[in-house]
ROTORGU-540575 format. One record per residue (C-alpha): residue number from 0; x, y, z. Coordinates in pm, whole numbers. Example, Ala and Ser with C-alpha at 12.3 -4.5 7.8 and 13.67 -1.06 7.14 Angstrom:
% ROTORGU-540575
<0 <1230 -450 780>>;
<1 <1367 -106 714>>;
This chain:
% ROTORGU-540575
<0 <2289 -4959 664>>;
<1 <2418 -4844 1004>>;
<2 <2155 -4715 1239>>;
<3 <2204 -4414 1464>>;
<4 <2194 -4644 1766>>;
<5 <2476 -4867 1632>>;
<6 <2694 -4564 1558>>;
<7 <2637 -4436 1912>>;
<8 <2735 -4775 2065>>;
<9 <3057 -4792 1858>>;
<10 <3164 -4442 1967>>;
<11 <3083 -4516 2334>>;
<12 <3270 -4848 2327>>;
<13 <3584 -4684 2187>>;
<14 <3580 -4345 2357>>;
<15 <3435 -4430 2697>>;
<16 <3514 -4797 2750>>;
<17 <3855 -4790 2575>>;
<18 <3790 -5093 2355>>;
<19 <4009 -5158 2054>>;
<20 <3883 -5184 1700>>;
<21 <3925 -5564 1709>>;
<22 <3713 -5597 2023>>;
<23 <3441 -5375 1872>>;
<24 <3441 -5587 1556>>;
<25 <3385 -5904 1762>>;
<26 <3120 -5749 1987>>;
<27 <2906 -5595 1710>>;
<28 <2988 -5835 1424>>;
<29 <3101 -5556 1193>>;
<30 <3390 -5524 952>>;
<31 <3705 -5332 1046>>;
<32 <3651 -5084 763>>;
<33 <3302 -5003 894>>;
<34 <3429 -4946 1249>>;
<35 <3721 -4732 1126>>;
<36 <3480 -4526 913>>;
<37 <3262 -4452 1216>>;
<38 <3555 -4366 1447>>;
<39 <3732 -4145 1193>>;
<40 <3417 -3947 1108>>;
<41 <3239 -3689 1319>>;
<42 <2907 -3785 1162>>;
<43 <2643 -3939 1383>>;
<44 <2440 -4068 1087>>;
<45 <2529 -4221 751>>;
<46 <2297 -4206 455>>;
<47 <2321 -4341 103>>;
<48 <2215 -4119 -184>>;
<49 <2191 -4270 -530>>;
<50 <2340 -4030 -782>>;
<51 <2271 -4236 -1093>>;
<52 <1949 -4431 -1141>>;
<53 <2004 -4722 -1379>>;
<54 <1719 -4760 -1625>>;
<55 <1827 -5030 -1870>>;
<56 <1485 -5073 -2027>>;
<57 <1473 -4702 -2115>>;
<58 <1766 -4731 -2354>>;
<59 <1658 -4647 -2704>>;
<60 <1349 -4459 -2588>>;
<61 <1497 -4158 -2405>>;
<62 <1555 -3964 -2726>>;
<63 <1190 -3995 -2829>>;
<64 <1071 -3892 -2480>>;
<65 <1293 -3583 -2483>>;
<66 <1152 -3481 -2823>>;
<67 <797 -3513 -2692>>;
<68 <878 -3319 -2375>>;
<69 <1038 -3038 -2573>>;
<70 <733 -3026 -2799>>;
<71 <495 -3015 -2503>>;
<72 <694 -2740 -2330>>;
<73 <600 -2506 -2614>>;
<74 <228 -2584 -2576>>;
<75 <-21 -2432 -2328>>;
<76 <-20 -2613 -1997>>;
<77 <-365 -2767 -2044>>;
<78 <-248 -2938 -2367>>;
<79 <70 -3094 -2224>>;
<80 <74 -3471 -2192>>;
<81 <107 -3635 -1855>>;
<82 <354 -3908 -1764>>;
<83 <73 -4162 -1784>>;
<84 <-11 -4064 -2143>>;
<85 <356 -4078 -2254>>;
<86 <397 -4414 -2082>>;
<87 <102 -4558 -2277>>;
<88 <243 -4418 -2602>>;
<89 <581 -4572 -2518>>;
<90 <419 -4910 -2472>>;
<91 <281 -4878 -2823>>;
<92 <638 -4831 -2946>>;
<93 <759 -5150 -2778>>;
<94 <862 -5028 -2433>>;
<95 <849 -5310 -2175>>;
<96 <963 -5121 -1865>>;
<97 <760 -4981 -1579>>;
<98 <570 -4657 -1542>>;
<99 <783 -4536 -1249>>;
<100 <1097 -4520 -1464>>;
<101 <919 -4296 -1714>>;
<102 <785 -4071 -1440>>;
<103 <1130 -4030 -1276>>;
<104 <1293 -3954 -1611>>;
<105 <1033 -3686 -1694>>;
<106 <1065 -3524 -1353>>;
<107 <1444 -3505 -1372>>;
<108 <1430 -3364 -1726>>;
<109 <1182 -3093 -1625>>;
<110 <1391 -2995 -1323>>;
<111 <1705 -2967 -1537>>;
<112 <1513 -2766 -1798>>;
<113 <1382 -2530 -1529>>;
<114 <1018 -2606 -1605>>;
<115 <927 -2718 -1253>>;
<116 <917 -2423 -1015>>;
<117 <975 -2487 -644>>;
<118 <669 -2484 -417>>;
<119 <727 -2151 -245>>;
<120 <464 -1896 -147>>;
<121 <444 -1543 -13>>;
<122 <269 -1510 327>>;
<123 <-37 -1284 316>>;
<124 <-155 -1038 579>>;
<125 <-492 -862 598>>;
<126 <-619 -570 806>>;
<127 <-952 -594 993>>;
<128 <-1245 -569 752>>;
<129 <-1017 -558 450>>;
<130 <-1111 -879 269>>;
<131 <-1297 -1209 276>>;
<132 <-1258 -1522 63>>;
<133 <-1539 -1721 -97>>;
<134 <-1555 -2069 -247>>;
<135 <-1775 -2378 -293>>;
<136 <-1729 -2743 -199>>;
<137 <-1933 -3050 -287>>;
<138 <-2022 -3291 -6>>;
<139 <-2190 -3631 -27>>;
<140 <-2441 -3637 262>>;
<141 <-2768 -3804 352>>;
<142 <-3052 -3551 367>>;
<143 <-3395 -3668 473>>;
<144 <-3294 -4033 437>>;
<145 <-3172 -3996 77>>;
<146 <-2815 -3950 -55>>;
<147 <-2758 -3599 -187>>;
<148 <-2470 -3399 -329>>;
<149 <-2487 -3083 -116>>;
<150 <-2314 -2767 -240>>;
<151 <-2158 -2589 59>>;
<152 <-2064 -2222 37>>;
<153 <-1758 -2111 237>>;
<154 <-1699 -1748 334>>;
<155 <-1400 -1671 554>>;
<156 <-1289 -1338 698>>;
<157 <-920 -1301 617>>;
<158 <-822 -1113 932>>;
<159 <-1009 -1300 1205>>;
<160 <-1014 -1638 1018>>;
<161 <-1380 -1698 1110>>;
<162 <-1534 -1961 872>>;
<163 <-1901 -1932 776>>;
<164 <-2040 -2222 571>>;
<165 <-2393 -2303 453>>;
<166 <-2536 -2587 247>>;
<167 <-2749 -2546 -68>>;
<168 <-2904 -2787 -315>>;
<169 <-2753 -2605 -614>>;
<170 <-2460 -2381 -703>>;
<171 <-2656 -2141 -924>>;
<172 <-2663 -1762 -925>>;
<173 <-2947 -1722 -676>>;
<174 <-2765 -1955 -434>>;
<175 <-2456 -1732 -457>>;
<176 <-2671 -1432 -367>>;
<177 <-2832 -1613 -73>>;
<178 <-2493 -1732 54>>;
<179 <-2366 -1373 60>>;
<180 <-2683 -1242 228>>;
<181 <-2660 -1502 502>>;
<182 <-2287 -1450 551>>;
<183 <-2307 -1072 573>>;
<184 <-2611 -1096 802>>;
<185 <-2415 -1310 1045>>;
<186 <-2095 -1106 1020>>;
<187 <-2285 -783 1064>>;
<188 <-2150 -630 743>>;
<189 <-1925 -679 441>>;
<190 <-1554 -631 379>>;
<191 <-1397 -394 131>>;
<192 <-1275 -672 -98>>;
<193 <-1397 -1018 -190>>;
<194 <-1153 -1281 -321>>;
<195 <-1304 -1541 -556>>;
<196 <-1199 -1805 -800>>;
<197 <-1327 -1783 -1157>>;
<198 <-1667 -1942 -1092>>;
<199 <-1904 -1926 -1387>>;
<200 <-2179 -1762 -1179>>;
<201 <-1952 -1459 -1131>>;
<202 <-1719 -1451 -1433>>;
<203 <-1856 -1448 -1787>>;
<204 <-1514 -1442 -1954>>;
<205 <-1152 -1466 -1834>>;
<206 <-943 -1201 -2009>>;
<207 <-569 -1132 -2000>>;
<208 <-404 -1106 -1660>>;
<209 <-642 -1007 -1382>>;
<210 <-904 -865 -1618>>;
<211 <-1241 -1036 -1608>>;
<212 <-1579 -983 -1769>>;
<213 <-1818 -1018 -1474>>;
<214 <-2177 -1129 -1474>>;
<215 <-2397 -815 -1453>>;
<216 <-2606 -954 -1165>>;
<217 <-2290 -1040 -971>>;
<218 <-2169 -685 -1024>>;
<219 <-2501 -563 -880>>;
<220 <-2438 -775 -570>>;
<221 <-2089 -627 -523>>;
<222 <-2217 -272 -581>>;
<223 <-2495 -323 -323>>;
<224 <-2251 -435 -53>>;
<225 <-1974 -194 -167>>;
<226 <-1737 -487 -230>>;
<227 <-1451 -483 -480>>;
<228 <-1434 -834 -636>>;
<229 <-1084 -980 -685>>;
<230 <-1059 -1287 -907>>;
<231 <-771 -1531 -852>>;
<232 <-530 -1644 -1119>>;
<233 <-655 -1972 -1272>>;
<234 <-510 -2278 -1093>>;
<235 <-359 -2057 -820>>;
<236 <-544 -2181 -516>>;
<237 <-287 -2032 -278>>;
<238 <-430 -1685 -350>>;
<239 <-736 -1788 -145>>;
<240 <-567 -2043 74>>;
<241 <-767 -1956 385>>;
<242 <-1101 -2058 238>>;
<243 <-938 -2367 87>>;
<244 <-835 -2461 441>>;
<245 <-1191 -2397 558>>;
<246 <-1310 -2677 329>>;
<247 <-1075 -2922 498>>;
<248 <-1171 -2786 841>>;
<249 <-1539 -2850 773>>;
<250 <-1480 -3202 642>>;
<251 <-1234 -3315 909>>;
<252 <-1375 -3133 1213>>;
<253 <-1735 -3025 1158>>;
<254 <-1870 -3321 958>>;
<255 <-1644 -3588 1110>>;
<256 <-1866 -3870 1230>>;
<257 <-2193 -3714 1112>>;
<258 <-2320 -3721 754>>;
<259 <-2698 -3765 809>>;
<260 <-2940 -3474 853>>;
<261 <-3317 -3442 841>>;
<262 <-3299 -3137 612>>;
<263 <-3058 -2881 471>>;
<264 <-3184 -2633 732>>;
<265 <-3074 -2872 1009>>;
<266 <-2736 -2910 835>>;
<267 <-2688 -2532 825>>;
<268 <-2776 -2490 1193>>;
<269 <-2529 -2764 1279>>;
<270 <-2249 -2612 1067>>;
<271 <-2300 -2268 1224>>;
<272 <-2300 -2414 1575>>;
<273 <-1978 -2605 1510>>;
<274 <-1812 -2301 1349>>;
<275 <-1891 -2080 1649>>;
<276 <-1772 -2350 1891>>;
<277 <-1448 -2394 1698>>;
<278 <-1385 -2017 1684>>;
<279 <-1436 -1977 2060>>;
<280 <-1186 -2251 2141>>;
<281 <-928 -2198 1864>>;
<282 <-627 -1974 1923>>;
<283 <-574 -1710 1654>>;
<284 <-265 -1796 1443>>;
<285 <-120 -1443 1466>>;
<286 <-273 -1284 1776>>;
<287 <-175 -1566 2009>>;
<288 <-332 -1416 2320>>;
<289 <-681 -1415 2164>>;
<290 <-918 -1669 2019>>;
<291 <-1060 -1653 1667>>;
<292 <-1397 -1550 1812>>;
<293 <-1249 -1260 2008>>;
<294 <-1070 -1128 1699>>;
<295 <-1391 -1176 1499>>;
<296 <-1591 -973 1752>>;
<297 <-1340 -688 1719>>;
<298 <-1339 -710 1337>>;
<299 <-1717 -673 1324>>;
<300 <-1683 -304 1409>>;
<301 <-1478 -250 1091>>;
<302 <-1727 -405 848>>;
<303 <-1946 -209 606>>;
<304 <-2313 -233 707>>;
<305 <-2558 -215 414>>;
<306 <-2911 -79 475>>;
<307 <-3079 -408 369>>;
<308 <-3009 -744 207>>;
<309 <-2952 -772 -165>>;
<310 <-3260 -877 -362>>;
<311 <-3085 -1185 -495>>;
<312 <-3291 -1355 -763>>;
<313 <-3232 -1507 -1105>>;
<314 <-3477 -1379 -1365>>;
<315 <-3632 -1587 -1641>>;
<316 <-3918 -1522 -1880>>;
<317 <-4175 -1800 -1915>>;
<318 <-4504 -1838 -2100>>;
<319 <-4802 -1952 -1895>>;
<320 <-4963 -2268 -2032>>;
<321 <-5335 -2314 -2093>>;
<322 <-5348 -2506 -1762>>;
<323 <-5221 -2194 -1579>>;
<324 <-4873 -2338 -1514>>;
<325 <-4522 -2200 -1566>>;
<326 <-4235 -2441 -1626>>;
<327 <-3915 -2360 -1437>>;
<328 <-3616 -2580 -1356>>;
<329 <-3788 -2906 -1456>>;
<330 <-4092 -2833 -1234>>;
<331 <-4431 -2662 -1280>>;
<332 <-4595 -2391 -1068>>;
<333 <-4950 -2252 -1087>>;
<334 <-5040 -1888 -1151>>;
<335 <-5379 -1709 -1156>>;
<336 <-5595 -1814 -1449>>;
<337 <-5607 -1457 -1581>>;
<338 <-5240 -1494 -1685>>;
<339 <-5298 -1799 -1909>>;
<340 <-5112 -1759 -2239>>;
<341 <-4914 -1454 -2124>>;
<342 <-4537 -1416 -2083>>;
<343 <-4444 -1362 -1719>>;
<344 <-4124 -1304 -1525>>;
<345 <-4010 -1574 -1284>>;
<346 <-3782 -1451 -1005>>;
<347 <-3599 -1752 -864>>;
<348 <-3464 -1718 -510>>;
<349 <-3277 -1979 -310>>;
<350 <-3593 -2114 -146>>;
<351 <-3891 -1958 -322>>;
<352 <-4026 -1839 -658>>;
<353 <-4207 -1515 -738>>;
<354 <-4407 -1472 -1058>>;
<355 <-4448 -1114 -1184>>;
<356 <-4674 -996 -1467>>;
<357 <-4680 -633 -1576>>;
<358 <-4475 -528 -1273>>;
<359 <-4731 -686 -1035>>;
<360 <-4667 -991 -816>>;
<361 <-4928 -1251 -910>>;
<362 <-4798 -1572 -747>>;
<363 <-4540 -1695 -497>>;
<364 <-4441 -2055 -424>>;
<365 <-4193 -2250 -218>>;
<366 <-3926 -2372 -459>>;
<367 <-3893 -2743 -539>>;
<368 <-3559 -2898 -632>>;
<369 <-3671 -3236 -763>>;
<370 <-3790 -3311 -1113>>;
<371 <-4131 -3322 -1279>>;
<372 <-4314 -3190 -973>>;
<373 <-4626 -2972 -993>>;
<374 <-4706 -2714 -726>>;
<375 <-5068 -2593 -721>>;
<376 <-5239 -2308 -545>>;
<377 <-5610 -2397 -577>>;
<378 <-5717 -2033 -539>>;
<379 <-5553 -1961 -875>>;
<380 <-5822 -2177 -1039>>;
<381 <-6129 -2063 -839>>;
<382 <-6240 -1799 -1097>>;
<383 <-6265 -2078 -1355>>;
<384 <-6518 -2264 -1141>>;
<385 <-6785 -2010 -1232>>;
<386 <-6777 -2154 -1588>>;
<387 <-6641 -2502 -1511>>;
<388 <-6789 -2613 -1177>>;
<389 <-6744 -2979 -1271>>;
<390 <-6368 -2933 -1221>>;
<391 <-6431 -2963 -848>>;
<392 <-6490 -3336 -891>>;
<393 <-6157 -3438 -1046>>;
<394 <-5954 -3119 -1081>>;
<395 <-5589 -3183 -988>>;
<396 <-5554 -2858 -785>>;
<397 <-5854 -2953 -569>>;
<398 <-5777 -3318 -487>>;
<399 <-5597 -3245 -159>>;
<400 <-5726 -2897 -85>>;
<401 <-5742 -2820 289>>;
<402 <-6028 -2577 357>>;
<403 <-6167 -2448 691>>;
<404 <-6383 -2699 876>>;
<405 <-6711 -2511 825>>;
<406 <-6662 -2492 448>>;
<407 <-6575 -2863 436>>;
<408 <-6897 -2946 626>>;
<409 <-7099 -2736 384>>;
<410 <-6949 -2929 94>>;
<411 <-7043 -3261 254>>;
<412 <-7403 -3142 303>>;
<413 <-7428 -3015 -56>>;
<414 <-7310 -3350 -196>>;
<415 <-7666 -3476 -146>>;
<416 <-7780 -3258 -438>>;
<417 <-7708 -3319 -806>>;
<418 <-7582 -2964 -860>>;
<419 <-7360 -2960 -552>>;
<420 <-7052 -2866 -753>>;
<421 <-7222 -2556 -899>>;
<422 <-7349 -2445 -558>>;
<423 <-7015 -2504 -386>>;
<424 <-6831 -2323 -669>>;
<425 <-7059 -2023 -611>>;
<426 <-6961 -2018 -245>>;
<427 <-6589 -2041 -326>>;
<428 <-6604 -1759 -581>>;
<429 <-6720 -1529 -300>>;
<430 <-6391 -1578 -112>>;
<431 <-6179 -1330 -318>>;
<432 <-6425 -1044 -251>>;
<433 <-6526 -1124 109>>;
<434 <-6229 -1313 253>>;
<435 <-6186 -1676 360>>;
<436 <-6261 -1617 728>>;
<437 <-6583 -1426 652>>;
<438 <-6708 -1697 416>>;
<439 <-6622 -1965 675>>;
<440 <-6825 -1777 937>>;
<441 <-7119 -1750 695>>;
<442 <-7099 -2126 641>>;
<443 <-7110 -2182 1018>>;
<444 <-7421 -1964 1046>>;
<445 <-7588 -2152 760>>;
<446 <-7511 -2484 928>>;
<447 <-7654 -2360 1260>>;
<448 <-7972 -2240 1083>>;
<449 <-7992 -2566 886>>;
<450 <-8034 -2376 561>>;
<451 <-7730 -2499 370>>;
<452 <-7723 -2382 10>>;
<453 <-7539 -2138 -207>>;
<454 <-7817 -1882 -189>>;
<455 <-7835 -1908 191>>;
<456 <-7460 -1851 235>>;
<457 <-7454 -1563 -14>>;
<458 <-7757 -1408 156>>;
<459 <-7580 -1417 492>>;
<460 <-7273 -1254 334>>;
<461 <-7483 -978 177>>;
<462 <-7666 -909 504>>;
<463 <-7336 -884 688>>;
<464 <-7207 -643 426>>;
<465 <-7522 -428 449>>;
<466 <-7493 -421 829>>;
<467 <-7135 -308 803>>;
<468 <-7228 -29 563>>;
<469 <-7517 81 785>>;
<470 <-7296 87 1092>>;
<471 <-7060 322 911>>;
<472 <-7337 593 879>>;
<473 <-7332 801 1200>>;
<474 <-7660 973 1303>>;
<475 <-7636 1235 1578>>;
<476 <-7855 1174 1881>>;
<477 <-7997 1537 1879>>;
<478 <-8087 1741 1572>>;
<479 <-8076 2119 1588>>;
<480 <-8252 2341 1332>>;
<481 <-8066 2634 1193>>;
<482 <-8389 2824 1106>>;
<483 <-8693 2786 1333>>;
<484 <-9031 2740 1144>>;
<485 <-9302 3010 1167>>;
<486 <-9680 2918 1181>>;
<487 <-9879 3057 878>>;
<488 <-10232 2907 826>>;
<489 <-10291 3129 519>>;
<490 <-10048 2909 325>>;
<491 <-10317 2634 321>>;
<492 <-10576 2868 171>>;
<493 <-10335 2977 -100>>;
<494 <-10268 2612 -192>>;
<495 <-10644 2549 -222>>;
<496 <-10698 2848 -449>>;
<497 <-10423 2725 -671>>;
<498 <-10584 2378 -696>>;
<499 <-10925 2525 -799>>;
<500 <-10760 2744 -1058>>;
<501 <-10595 2443 -1212>>;
<502 <-10939 2274 -1261>>;
């Protein structure tokens, strides 16, 4: 194979230096035919292209492969066999050649049959505030010292190209809602259209063409933000190519060299900081005289601003157990004891849970994402202490209960008595009606008076309540009579006559 440099030296030796073909042959150790070919041609580069690929081991098997390929071409794409599968089937029929020969034969056959379309795409253009693209990616990171598969949501404005990404522990419906709320909060509004793939949290069923049966809650989200959802064609990632590029941008630029974070919140702050820094330094691909951040600032004025965030929760109905717990997502959460045995509604948000019974909020907890964890609120069990005071000794909700210092000191003093649990339970049951701070102050007064008991604390609470009621009655400093009294001593004589008459 002649290199470009050798061809250049041959032409210079003949055209500039006036050397003959024989001299060039001796100087470069080439054949005369090679030198003549270079001098007679205007080409500056010679390449060899193989027109026929010999495949001797494929003889006798090509007919069977063609039959299988023709059969597969009439099947849906997801049921067509790959080159690897056909190669393994060929080996079962006695084929001793390599896999590469089978792959090249299948590719050439598909090209000749017109089954392989060229990779060509139509460039897309979007007006300010017209559309955004949304997608998920899965990243293997270390969160809090433990390996974790973090689900990262990507939302990218199509006009300004600004990428907004946030990490979540799951990819469920409530996480989709939270990702949109955070994105639209940062952008300052929503676009007219949202471009999605056919994620199961948004699409219940893929119908013919562009028709989709959407999840009702996802439709509520789009209606709240006045967004028209556009679902991509299956396996057509180029229809949302910008957000696909955002995934690579995050992996190669934002997370390059750093995969350890103390929490998901720290990860999200880091991703937002890197996204803003990238946008302020990156030139816009179309508006060359502006950065991505400058175009984004201008696009903000074109976004639709909703009055408030979408109430993004996933609703489930659960029955409260006899231990006042609801089971949700492999974990347990306490509710007030009055709801034991009832069916309640659990509203699952991205980071918290709300429990509703009869349209009334009865409990709220921070959401846990592990397994087999139990989250207690000890105040949910306090009404039971009136009948079961012994639960204070070994009750699971009370083992690590942090109470105000004064109440803790009262408990330590009461431990000297045999019925300390009953007395302390009586003090705790007064908290719902009086308030924790008021009961703590009553405990401090009892400790200062050295009269620590249930009756003493309740007496102080009752006196405080009576004082508050008395202070609410206003007595004027000067009383004025509307009718002045008149002196009449004869009234006494009349009263005496009436008394004698009665005898």
